[in-house]
N, C-alpha and C positions, 0 to 999 in steps of 0.2 A: 504493499500497498502506499503510494507517494503520498507526502505533504505539500497542502497547499495553504495557501493563506489567501487572509483578505485584503487589495491592497487599493488605497485613492488611485485614478488617474493621474494625479498631480504624480503620485510617487512613483506613472510604470518608466522604463528606460530600454532601451534597445535593445534586443538580445534575451526578455524576457518570456517565459513562457505562458499564453494561459490557458484558462484550461474550462472549459464549459461542464454544466451540469452531466454529460451525456460523456462528455469522456474522451472528445472533440480537443485537440488542441494549436497553436498559434503563434507562428513565432512573431512579435513587435519587430519591424522591420522601422517601423521613421516616427514620431512625433512631431506637431505641427500645435503649435497656438493659432486656434484663429475664435478671433474674442475675449469670450467666456472659458469658452469648451478647448477642447483638444482633440486632434485629430490620429486616429492610431490607426496607424499599417500595418500590418502582417502577413504572412503566409502562412495557409492550412500546412499540413504536414503530406499534400499531395503536391502542394507548390501552386498553388493558388494563389494571387494575389486576393487581398482584401482591404476595406476598412471601414473603421464608423466613429461617429464622433461624441465624444462622452463629457460631462461637464467634468473638473475638474476632481469632487466630492463623489464624483461617483465612483462606484468599487467595480472592481477586477477578480475572477477569481488565478491564481495565479503560481504554480511550481516555485517552494520555497527556496530560498537561498541559503547558507548559511550567514550572509550577512542583513538577516532578516527578524524581526521576535515577535510576530505578532502568527506562526500558524497554529491548523485547523489539521483535524484533520479529515481524506477526501473520503 
């Protein structure tokens, strides 16, 4: 079982791996500020690009790295 954490969009970084509730993973490739929001560009595990725009305080599920401090179990 991998550990995931909830992270606000403002704390996402290029290279982070997002995971949805169905277990699909997405690698963050670029982050851009758009007004008050953040545009997150990513690649799917099949290599297809995608993007979404999020509020800075919105939460994303991210595979935990050793430098983060708020893990939850997946």
